[in-house]
MARMISE-836635 format. One record per residue (C-alpha): residue number from 1; residue in three letters; y, x, z. Coordinates in steps of 0.25 Angstrom, whole numbers, plus 5000, padded with zeros to 4 digits. Example, Ala and Ser with C-alpha at 12.3 -4.5 7.8 and 13.67 -1.06 7.14 Angstrom:
BEGIN
(1, "Ala", (4982, 5049, 5031));
(2, "Ser", (4996, 5055, 5029));
REM end
This chain:
BEGIN
(1, "Unk", (5000, 5000, 5000));
(2, "Unk", (5014, 5005, 4996));
(3, "Unk", (5024, 5008, 5007));
(4, "Unk", (5032, 4995, 5004));
(5, "Unk", (5019, 4988, 5005));
(6, "Unk", (5016, 4993, 5019));
(7, "Unk", (5030, 4989, 5023));
(8, "Unk", (5028, 4975, 5017));
(9, "Unk", (5015, 4973, 5025));
(10, "Unk", (5023, 4977, 5038));
(11, "Unk", (5035, 4968, 5034));
(12, "Unk", (5025, 4956, 5032));
(13, "Unk", (5021, 4956, 5047));
(14, "Unk", (5035, 4951, 5051));
(15, "Unk", (5040, 4936, 5049));
(16, "Unk", (5048, 4933, 5036));
(17, "Unk", (5060, 4926, 5037));
(18, "Unk", (5062, 4913, 5029));
(19, "Unk", (5073, 4912, 5020));
(20, "Unk", (5084, 4902, 5023));
(21, "Unk", (5087, 4893, 5011));
(22, "Unk", (5102, 4893, 5006));
(23, "Unk", (5109, 4880, 5000));
(24, "Unk", (5112, 4881, 4985));
(25, "Unk", (5126, 4879, 4982));
(26, "Unk", (5124, 4877, 4967));
(27, "Unk", (5115, 4864, 4970));
(28, "Unk", (5127, 4858, 4977));
(29, "Unk", (5136, 4861, 4965));
(30, "Unk", (5126, 4855, 4955));
(31, "Unk", (5125, 4843, 4964));
(32, "Unk", (5140, 4841, 4965));
(33, "Unk", (5141, 4842, 4950));
(34, "Unk", (5130, 4832, 4948));
(35, "Unk", (5135, 4822, 4958));
(36, "Unk", (5150, 4822, 4953));
(37, "Unk", (5150, 4825, 4939));
(38, "Unk", (5139, 4819, 4932));
(39, "Unk", (5134, 4805, 4936));
(40, "Unk", (5121, 4802, 4931));
(41, "Unk", (5117, 4791, 4921));
(42, "Unk", (5103, 4786, 4920));
(43, "Unk", (5098, 4796, 4909));
(44, "Unk", (5107, 4807, 4914));
(45, "Unk", (5102, 4821, 4918));
(46, "Unk", (5108, 4827, 4930));
(47, "Unk", (5119, 4837, 4927));
(48, "Unk", (5116, 4852, 4926));
(49, "Unk", (5126, 4862, 4930));
(50, "Unk", (5125, 4875, 4921));
(51, "Unk", (5131, 4888, 4925));
(52, "Unk", (5139, 4897, 4916));
(53, "Unk", (5131, 4908, 4909));
(54, "Unk", (5143, 4916, 4903));
(55, "Unk", (5158, 4916, 4905));
(56, "Unk", (5170, 4925, 4904));
(57, "Unk", (5185, 4924, 4902));
(58, "Unk", (5190, 4928, 4888));
(59, "Unk", (5204, 4934, 4890));
(60, "Unk", (5215, 4940, 4881));
(61, "Unk", (5218, 4949, 4892));
(62, "Unk", (5211, 4962, 4891));
(63, "Unk", (5214, 4966, 4906));
(64, "Unk", (5205, 4954, 4910));
(65, "Unk", (5193, 4964, 4908));
(66, "Unk", (5179, 4959, 4908));
(67, "Unk", (5179, 4944, 4911));
(68, "Unk", (5164, 4942, 4910));
(69, "Unk", (5160, 4944, 4924));
(70, "Unk", (5172, 4939, 4932));
(71, "Unk", (5171, 4928, 4942));
(72, "Unk", (5182, 4920, 4936));
(73, "Unk", (5185, 4915, 4922));
(74, "Unk", (5200, 4913, 4917));
(75, "Unk", (5207, 4904, 4908));
(76, "Unk", (5222, 4906, 4904));
(77, "Unk", (5230, 4902, 4891));
(78, "Unk", (5238, 4912, 4883));
(79, "Unk", (5250, 4917, 4890));
(80, "Unk", (5242, 4918, 4902));
(81, "Unk", (5249, 4924, 4915));
(82, "Unk", (5260, 4929, 4906));
(83, "Unk", (5251, 4936, 4896));
(84, "Unk", (5253, 4931, 4882));
(85, "Unk", (5238, 4935, 4878));
(86, "Unk", (5232, 4931, 4891));
(87, "Unk", (5223, 4920, 4888));
(88, "Unk", (5209, 4918, 4895));
(89, "Unk", (5198, 4908, 4892));
(90, "Unk", (5186, 4906, 4902));
(91, "Unk", (5173, 4906, 4895));
(92, "Unk", (5160, 4900, 4901));
(93, "Unk", (5146, 4898, 4895));
(94, "Unk", (5134, 4890, 4898));
(95, "Unk", (5120, 4888, 4893));
(96, "Unk", (5115, 4873, 4892));
(97, "Unk", (5100, 4872, 4894));
(98, "Unk", (5090, 4861, 4897));
(99, "Unk", (5097, 4849, 4890));
(100, "Unk", (5086, 4841, 4884));
(101, "Unk", (5086, 4837, 4869));
(102, "Unk", (5088, 4822, 4873));
(103, "Unk", (5101, 4825, 4881));
(104, "Unk", (5113, 4816, 4878));
(105, "Unk", (5127, 4815, 4883));
(106, "Unk", (5128, 4829, 4888));
(107, "Unk", (5139, 4831, 4897));
(108, "Unk", (5144, 4845, 4900));
(109, "Unk", (5155, 4849, 4910));
(110, "Unk", (5161, 4863, 4912));
(111, "Unk", (5165, 4866, 4926));
(112, "Unk", (5174, 4877, 4929));
(113, "Unk", (5179, 4881, 4942));
(114, "Unk", (5193, 4886, 4946));
(115, "Unk", (5200, 4889, 4959));
(116, "Unk", (5214, 4884, 4956));
(117, "Unk", (5220, 4871, 4950));
(118, "Unk", (5229, 4873, 4938));
(119, "Unk", (5237, 4865, 4928));
(120, "Unk", (5230, 4870, 4916));
(121, "Unk", (5224, 4865, 4903));
(122, "Unk", (5210, 4870, 4901));
(123, "Unk", (5201, 4867, 4889));
(124, "Unk", (5186, 4870, 4887));
(125, "Unk", (5181, 4875, 4874));
(126, "Unk", (5167, 4878, 4869));
(127, "Unk", (5165, 4892, 4866));
(128, "Unk", (5158, 4899, 4854));
(129, "Unk", (5156, 4913, 4858));
(130, "Unk", (5154, 4921, 4870));
(131, "Unk", (5156, 4916, 4884));
(132, "Unk", (5153, 4929, 4891));
(133, "Unk", (5158, 4943, 4890));
(134, "Unk", (5170, 4951, 4895));
(135, "Unk", (5180, 4940, 4889));
(136, "Unk", (5188, 4948, 4879));
(137, "Unk", (5197, 4940, 4871));
(138, "Unk", (5192, 4946, 4858));
(139, "Unk", (5179, 4940, 4860));
(140, "Unk", (5184, 4926, 4864));
(141, "Unk", (5174, 4916, 4859));
(142, "Unk", (5177, 4904, 4849));
(143, "Unk", (5182, 4892, 4857));
(144, "Unk", (5178, 4878, 4852));
(145, "Unk", (5187, 4865, 4853));
(146, "Unk", (5190, 4862, 4868));
(147, "Unk", (5180, 4852, 4874));
(148, "Unk", (5186, 4850, 4887));
(149, "Unk", (5199, 4852, 4895));
(150, "Unk", (5207, 4850, 4908));
(151, "Unk", (5222, 4849, 4910));
(152, "Unk", (5221, 4853, 4925));
(153, "Unk", (5212, 4863, 4932));
(154, "Unk", (5207, 4860, 4946));
(155, "Unk", (5202, 4869, 4957));
(156, "Unk", (5187, 4869, 4957));
(157, "Unk", (5178, 4865, 4945));
(158, "Unk", (5185, 4860, 4932));
(159, "Unk", (5176, 4852, 4923));
(160, "Unk", (5177, 4851, 4908));
(161, "Unk", (5168, 4841, 4900));
(162, "Unk", (5162, 4850, 4889));
(163, "Unk", (5151, 4841, 4884));
(164, "Unk", (5156, 4842, 4870));
(165, "Unk", (5152, 4856, 4870));
(166, "Unk", (5138, 4855, 4876));
(167, "Unk", (5128, 4847, 4868));
(168, "Unk", (5115, 4853, 4873));
(169, "Unk", (5108, 4866, 4877));
(170, "Unk", (5114, 4880, 4873));
(171, "Unk", (5125, 4889, 4877));
(172, "Unk", (5139, 4884, 4878));
(173, "Unk", (5152, 4891, 4882));
(174, "Unk", (5166, 4886, 4885));
(175, "Unk", (5180, 4892, 4886));
(176, "Unk", (5191, 4887, 4896));
(177, "Unk", (5204, 4888, 4889));
(178, "Unk", (5217, 4887, 4897));
(179, "Unk", (5228, 4881, 4889));
(180, "Unk", (5239, 4879, 4900));
(181, "Unk", (5244, 4886, 4912));
(182, "Unk", (5246, 4901, 4909));
(183, "Unk", (5239, 4907, 4921));
(184, "Unk", (5224, 4909, 4923));
(185, "Unk", (5214, 4899, 4928));
(186, "Unk", (5202, 4906, 4934));
(187, "Unk", (5188, 4899, 4933));
(188, "Unk", (5175, 4903, 4941));
(189, "Unk", (5166, 4911, 4932));
(190, "Unk", (5150, 4912, 4932));
(191, "Unk", (5152, 4925, 4940));
(192, "Unk", (5160, 4918, 4951));
(193, "Unk", (5153, 4921, 4965));
(194, "Unk", (5153, 4906, 4968));
(195, "Unk", (5142, 4900, 4960));
(196, "Unk", (5148, 4886, 4962));
(197, "Unk", (5161, 4888, 4955));
(198, "Unk", (5155, 4895, 4942));
(199, "Unk", (5156, 4888, 4928));
(200, "Unk", (5147, 4876, 4926));
(201, "Unk", (5143, 4867, 4915));
(202, "Unk", (5138, 4853, 4920));
(203, "Unk", (5128, 4846, 4910));
(204, "Unk", (5124, 4832, 4910));
(205, "Unk", (5117, 4824, 4900));
(206, "Unk", (5108, 4811, 4898));
(207, "Unk", (5094, 4811, 4892));
(208, "Unk", (5092, 4802, 4880));
(209, "Unk", (5091, 4801, 4865));
(210, "Unk", (5102, 4801, 4854));
(211, "Unk", (5111, 4813, 4860));
(212, "Unk", (5112, 4826, 4853));
(213, "Unk", (5101, 4836, 4856));
(214, "Unk", (5103, 4846, 4866));
(215, "Unk", (5103, 4860, 4862));
(216, "Unk", (5109, 4857, 4848));
(217, "Unk", (5120, 4865, 4842));
(218, "Unk", (5132, 4869, 4851));
(219, "Unk", (5145, 4862, 4849));
(220, "Unk", (5156, 4868, 4841));
(221, "Unk", (5162, 4880, 4849));
(222, "Unk", (5151, 4880, 4859));
(223, "Unk", (5145, 4894, 4862));
(224, "Unk", (5131, 4897, 4856));
(225, "Unk", (5130, 4910, 4865));
(226, "Unk", (5137, 4918, 4875));
(227, "Unk", (5139, 4930, 4866));
(228, "Unk", (5137, 4935, 4851));
(229, "Unk", (5123, 4931, 4846));
(230, "Unk", (5115, 4936, 4834));
(231, "Unk", (5107, 4928, 4825));
(232, "Unk", (5098, 4919, 4834));
(233, "Unk", (5084, 4924, 4837));
(234, "Unk", (5071, 4917, 4840));
(235, "Unk", (5071, 4911, 4854));
(236, "Unk", (5060, 4915, 4864));
(237, "Unk", (5047, 4907, 4864));
(238, "Unk", (5043, 4898, 4875));
(239, "Unk", (5038, 4905, 4887));
(240, "Unk", (5023, 4906, 4891));
(241, "Unk", (5024, 4896, 4902));
(242, "Unk", (5035, 4885, 4901));
(243, "Unk", (5047, 4887, 4910));
(244, "Unk", (5049, 4875, 4920));
(245, "Unk", (5063, 4873, 4917));
(246, "Unk", (5069, 4866, 4905));
(247, "Unk", (5072, 4877, 4894));
(248, "Unk", (5081, 4873, 4882));
(249, "Unk", (5076, 4876, 4868));
(250, "Unk", (5081, 4888, 4861));
(251, "Unk", (5093, 4886, 4852));
(252, "Unk", (5092, 4898, 4842));
(253, "Unk", (5083, 4898, 4830));
(254, "Unk", (5074, 4909, 4827));
(255, "Unk", (5079, 4921, 4819));
(256, "Unk", (5076, 4922, 4805));
(257, "Unk", (5081, 4936, 4803));
(258, "Unk", (5071, 4948, 4803));
(259, "Unk", (5069, 4954, 4816));
(260, "Unk", (5073, 4968, 4819));
(261, "Unk", (5063, 4979, 4824));
(262, "Unk", (5065, 4986, 4837));
(263, "Unk", (5056, 4998, 4838));
(264, "Unk", (5048, 4998, 4851));
(265, "Unk", (5049, 5010, 4860));
(266, "Unk", (5039, 5021, 4862));
(267, "Unk", (5033, 5015, 4874));
(268, "Unk", (5033, 5000, 4869));
(269, "Unk", (5019, 4994, 4871));
(270, "Unk", (5010, 4988, 4861));
(271, "Unk", (5013, 4974, 4858));
(272, "Unk", (5005, 4965, 4867));
(273, "Unk", (4996, 4953, 4862));
(274, "Unk", (5004, 4940, 4859));
(275, "Unk", (5007, 4932, 4872));
(276, "Unk", (5008, 4917, 4871));
(277, "Unk", (5022, 4913, 4870));
(278, "Unk", (5027, 4927, 4867));
(279, "Unk", (5029, 4927, 4852));
(280, "Unk", (5044, 4927, 4849));
(281, "Unk", (5048, 4926, 4834));
(282, "Unk", (5054, 4940, 4829));
(283, "Unk", (5049, 4947, 4841));
(284, "Unk", (5035, 4954, 4844));
(285, "Unk", (5030, 4955, 4858));
(286, "Unk", (5028, 4970, 4862));
(287, "Unk", (5026, 4969, 4877));
(288, "Unk", (5024, 4959, 4888));
(289, "Unk", (5018, 4956, 4901));
(290, "Unk", (5013, 4942, 4904));
(291, "Unk", (5008, 4946, 4918));
(292, "Unk", (4994, 4939, 4915));
(293, "Unk", (4986, 4950, 4923));
(294, "Unk", (4983, 4951, 4937));
(295, "Unk", (4993, 4962, 4940));
(296, "Unk", (5005, 4968, 4935));
(297, "Unk", (5002, 4976, 4922));
(298, "Unk", (5006, 4991, 4926));
(299, "Unk", (5005, 4996, 4912));
(300, "Unk", (5017, 4987, 4909));
(301, "Unk", (5025, 4988, 4921));
(302, "Unk", (5030, 4998, 4932));
(303, "Unk", (5031, 4992, 4946));
(304, "Unk", (5041, 5000, 4955));
(305, "Unk", (5037, 5003, 4969));
(306, "Unk", (5045, 5008, 4981));
(307, "Unk", (5058, 5008, 4974));
(308, "Unk", (5071, 5004, 4981));
(309, "Unk", (5084, 5003, 4973));
(310, "Unk", (5098, 5003, 4977));
(311, "Unk", (5101, 4991, 4969));
(312, "Unk", (5093, 4981, 4977));
(313, "Unk", (5086, 4978, 4990));
(314, "Unk", (5072, 4978, 4987));
(315, "Unk", (5061, 4988, 4985));
(316, "Unk", (5053, 4988, 4972));
(317, "Unk", (5038, 4989, 4976));
(318, "Unk", (5025, 4989, 4969));
(319, "Unk", (5018, 4979, 4978));
(320, "Unk", (5008, 4967, 4974));
(321, "Unk", (5017, 4958, 4983));
(322, "Unk", (5029, 4961, 4974));
(323, "Unk", (5023, 4961, 4960));
(324, "Unk", (5011, 4953, 4956));
(325, "Unk", (5005, 4946, 4944));
(326, "Unk", (4999, 4932, 4945));
(327, "Unk", (4997, 4920, 4936));
(328, "Unk", (5003, 4927, 4924));
(329, "Unk", (5016, 4930, 4932));
(330, "Unk", (5022, 4943, 4937));
(331, "Unk", (5029, 4941, 4951));
(332, "Unk", (5039, 4951, 4956));
(333, "Unk", (5041, 4948, 4970));
(334, "Unk", (5053, 4952, 4980));
(335, "Unk", (5050, 4951, 4994));
(336, "Unk", (5058, 4953, 5007));
(337, "Unk", (5051, 4964, 5015));
(338, "Unk", (5055, 4977, 5021));
(339, "Unk", (5049, 4989, 5014));
(340, "Unk", (5051, 5004, 5013));
(341, "Unk", (5056, 5007, 4999));
(342, "Unk", (5057, 5022, 4996));
(343, "Unk", (5066, 5027, 5007));
(344, "Unk", (5072, 5014, 5010));
(345, "Unk", (5069, 5001, 5017));
(346, "Unk", (5070, 4988, 5008));
(347, "Unk", (5069, 4974, 5012));
(348, "Unk", (5063, 4968, 4999));
(349, "Unk", (5052, 4972, 4990));
(350, "Unk", (5053, 4969, 4975));
(351, "Unk", (5046, 4971, 4961));
(352, "Unk", (5051, 4979, 4950));
(353, "Unk", (5043, 4982, 4936));
(354, "Unk", (5048, 4990, 4924));
(355, "Unk", (5041, 4996, 4912));
(356, "Unk", (5048, 5010, 4913));
(357, "Unk", (5039, 5020, 4905));
(358, "Unk", (5030, 5009, 4900));
(359, "Unk", (5037, 5000, 4891));
(360, "Unk", (5051, 5000, 4885));
(361, "Unk", (5058, 4993, 4873));
(362, "Unk", (5070, 4995, 4864));
(363, "Unk", (5074, 4981, 4861));
(364, "Unk", (5065, 4968, 4862));
(365, "Unk", (5064, 4954, 4868));
(366, "Unk", (5062, 4955, 4883));
(367, "Unk", (5057, 4942, 4890));
(368, "Unk", (5053, 4938, 4904));
(369, "Unk", (5048, 4925, 4909));
(370, "Unk", (5051, 4924, 4924));
(371, "Unk", (5054, 4916, 4936));
(372, "Unk", (5065, 4921, 4946));
(373, "Unk", (5063, 4920, 4961));
(374, "Unk", (5078, 4915, 4963));
(375, "Unk", (5082, 4901, 4967));
(376, "Unk", (5095, 4894, 4972));
(377, "Unk", (5092, 4899, 4986));
(378, "Unk", (5085, 4911, 4992));
(379, "Unk", (5086, 4921, 4980));
(380, "Unk", (5098, 4929, 4983));
(381, "Unk", (5095, 4944, 4980));
(382, "Unk", (5083, 4942, 4971));
(383, "Unk", (5084, 4948, 4957));
(384, "Unk", (5073, 4948, 4947));
(385, "Unk", (5075, 4953, 4933));
(386, "Unk", (5069, 4957, 4920));
(387, "Unk", (5077, 4969, 4913));
(388, "Unk", (5076, 4981, 4904));
(389, "Unk", (5081, 4995, 4907));
(390, "Unk", (5081, 5008, 4897));
(391, "Unk", (5069, 5016, 4897));
(392, "Unk", (5077, 5029, 4897));
(393, "Unk", (5084, 5024, 4910));
(394, "Unk", (5098, 5024, 4904));
(395, "Unk", (5108, 5014, 4903));
(396, "Unk", (5105, 4999, 4899));
(397, "Unk", (5098, 4987, 4905));
(398, "Unk", (5094, 4973, 4899));
(399, "Unk", (5092, 4962, 4909));
(400, "Unk", (5083, 4952, 4903));
(401, "Unk", (5086, 4944, 4915));
(402, "Unk", (5090, 4945, 4930));
(403, "Unk", (5088, 4934, 4939));
(404, "Unk", (5096, 4936, 4952));
(405, "Unk", (5095, 4926, 4964));
(406, "Unk", (5104, 4920, 4973));
(407, "Unk", (5112, 4907, 4972));
(408, "Unk", (5122, 4913, 4962));
(409, "Unk", (5112, 4919, 4953));
(410, "Unk", (5098, 4912, 4953));
(411, "Unk", (5102, 4902, 4942));
(412, "Unk", (5105, 4913, 4932));
(413, "Unk", (5098, 4924, 4924));
(414, "Unk", (5106, 4936, 4922));
(415, "Unk", (5105, 4944, 4909));
(416, "Unk", (5111, 4957, 4908));
(417, "Unk", (5113, 4971, 4901));
(418, "Unk", (5117, 4984, 4908));
(419, "Unk", (5123, 4996, 4902));
(420, "Unk", (5122, 5004, 4916));
(421, "Unk", (5122, 5001, 4930));
(422, "Unk", (5137, 5004, 4932));
(423, "Unk", (5135, 4992, 4929));
(424, "Unk", (5139, 4989, 4915));
(425, "Unk", (5132, 4976, 4911));
(426, "Unk", (5133, 4963, 4904));
(427, "Unk", (5126, 4951, 4910));
(428, "Unk", (5125, 4936, 4910));
(429, "Unk", (5120, 4926, 4919));
(430, "Unk", (5112, 4915, 4912));
(431, "Unk", (5113, 4902, 4921));
(432, "Unk", (5101, 4893, 4919));
(433, "Unk", (5106, 4879, 4915));
(434, "Unk", (5094, 4873, 4920));
(435, "Unk", (5086, 4879, 4932));
(436, "Unk", (5086, 4894, 4936));
(437, "Unk", (5078, 4906, 4934));
(438, "Unk", (5070, 4904, 4946));
(439, "Unk", (5065, 4889, 4943));
(440, "Unk", (5054, 4894, 4934));
(441, "Unk", (5050, 4904, 4923));
(442, "Unk", (5061, 4907, 4913));
(443, "Unk", (5061, 4917, 4901));
(444, "Unk", (5072, 4928, 4900));
(445, "Unk", (5073, 4935, 4887));
(446, "Unk", (5081, 4947, 4881));
(447, "Unk", (5081, 4951, 4867));
(448, "Unk", (5086, 4965, 4865));
(449, "Unk", (5089, 4970, 4851));
(450, "Unk", (5097, 4981, 4845));
(451, "Unk", (5110, 4973, 4844));
(452, "Unk", (5109, 4963, 4854));
(453, "Unk", (5102, 4958, 4867));
(454, "Unk", (5100, 4943, 4870));
(455, "Unk", (5095, 4936, 4882));
(456, "Unk", (5087, 4923, 4883));
(457, "Unk", (5084, 4914, 4895));
(458, "Unk", (5072, 4904, 4892));
(459, "Unk", (5074, 4906, 4877));
(460, "Unk", (5089, 4904, 4876));
(461, "Unk", (5099, 4915, 4872));
(462, "Unk", (5109, 4917, 4883));
(463, "Unk", (5115, 4930, 4881));
(464, "Unk", (5117, 4942, 4872));
(465, "Unk", (5123, 4956, 4872));
(466, "Unk", (5126, 4965, 4860));
(467, "Unk", (5135, 4976, 4855));
(468, "Unk", (5147, 4967, 4855));
(469, "Unk", (5145, 4963, 4870));
(470, "Unk", (5140, 4976, 4875));
(471, "Unk", (5147, 4989, 4871));
(472, "Unk", (5135, 4997, 4877));
(473, "Unk", (5124, 4989, 4869));
(474, "Unk", (5120, 5001, 4860));
(475, "Unk", (5121, 5011, 4871));
(476, "Unk", (5110, 5005, 4880));
(477, "Unk", (5102, 4995, 4872));
(478, "Unk", (5095, 5003, 4861));
(479, "Unk", (5084, 5010, 4870));
(480, "Unk", (5071, 5006, 4876));
(481, "Unk", (5071, 4998, 4889));
(482, "Unk", (5060, 4995, 4899));
(483, "Unk", (5057, 4982, 4907));
(484, "Unk", (5061, 4979, 4921));
(485, "Unk", (5056, 4967, 4929));
(486, "Unk", (5060, 4966, 4944));
(487, "Unk", (5064, 4957, 4956));
(488, "Unk", (5075, 4964, 4964));
(489, "Unk", (5080, 4960, 4978));
(490, "Unk", (5095, 4962, 4980));
(491, "Unk", (5105, 4969, 4972));
(492, "Unk", (5119, 4967, 4967));
(493, "Unk", (5117, 4952, 4966));
(494, "Unk", (5114, 4951, 4981));
(495, "Unk", (5104, 4953, 4991));
(496, "Unk", (5094, 4944, 4997));
(497, "Unk", (5099, 4935, 5009));
(498, "Unk", (5090, 4929, 5020));
(499, "Unk", (5088, 4917, 5011));
(500, "Unk", (5082, 4925, 4999));
(501, "Unk", (5067, 4921, 4998));
(502, "Unk", (5056, 4931, 4997));
(503, "Unk", (5047, 4933, 4991));
(504, "Unk", (5054, 4931, 4978));
(505, "Unk", (5046, 4931, 4965));
(506, "Unk", (5051, 4935, 4951));
(507, "Unk", (5040, 4929, 4942));
(508, "Unk", (5038, 4934, 4928));
(509, "Unk", (5029, 4927, 4918));
(510, "Unk", (5030, 4938, 4907));
(511, "Unk", (5038, 4949, 4901));
(512, "Unk", (5038, 4951, 4886));
(513, "Unk", (5045, 4960, 4876));
(514, "Unk", (5046, 4958, 4861));
(515, "Unk", (5052, 4967, 4850));
(516, "Unk", (5056, 4964, 4836));
REM end
């Protein structure tokens, strides 16, 4: 038995404290919206509250800097605060999912929070173009005709009826354009530390026939993506086991252009036998682990042991209680227990797999189907992820998905790229319109090609990076990367509190890699 294992056995002799459950603020917000905004009819579905997946302030003022990560958005007309070229527009984007094909009379209400009342005319325009990024005026997206407006801004949530711009499933973005009052109005952004004030899109509809089909073409001016997008590609096929939550149908047709060829690296494995549900048009499966055996396949994975890092609170251990395979599912378990980890004492154990020295890939389609351990309460400080790092140990990182816990994070999947750990990074938090990553198994996919990287959640394209958005794209994304799969305890998103529930299981159905 390893040293952490001996300490684990001693620790188990003491009584374990039971976690105290915390109330969930977001439940109250949703209930209040449902009770006050959307009275239900006989055939009406209760309203859903969607959180923003992208936002920024596009500004004529270069001194504003990067607006993509600020906790507030701003709006202001030209001649803002005495500056003749000082206009600012607040952009916010959402992804509508789960609206059935027989939905009729769809009603959409955009809710934006501000702290001070103001006599100002605000117009809301659908946006065709990016709703994320640093917010430079030269990349300001195209605005459609206004669909809603107000003549007076009140403190608290201001509501705009944007039903004309929401006809069904798919991405949609809006711009708040301020036409009067030559001074800035600040709106809460999706990065705001108070989750209850972040931008919301409230959806309600009725079930019936005769209405326009959900998921149809976006209205004029509505955003198709949250960034530049190449020719559409084939959507991922259905997962091997259906997800329990509703998943919207793919919206992009298969590509008809000939696929490009990305050469495998020297240590790429021989292509595995076809796996049910793994065939994707335009791609060939080159590596996979379906976790169908009785134990972890050590020919594919390294399992770190007795490793304590300064970026988290846990100890990576090679112990059967922390990493095991059963019923076709790999479990990476985090536990609250005191162990000796190298020369340190750690209060948690965790699991960390990688393919360093075994398998690496230059370009490809990387997919994991997994269930997060995180939930509305009792998940603060838990952080599972599937990600890629350069085999040469140099700069660069591709996060297929990070699934941090806690009341502010559990509903979203974080997608990211890093240049280095200075940090220089770009990321987006994709909020699930229906459900959350811990309500069942969900599929996370990244297509990494020589000229672009694209991210999908449950088969829907949700983000993209390329040379236009990432100045350091060519420096770091043209070399082999290995795979990383881990569950981390603690870190920059917060440490566990007494309510965090252990053991916490990150469950993985499969990991697959395709290439052109």
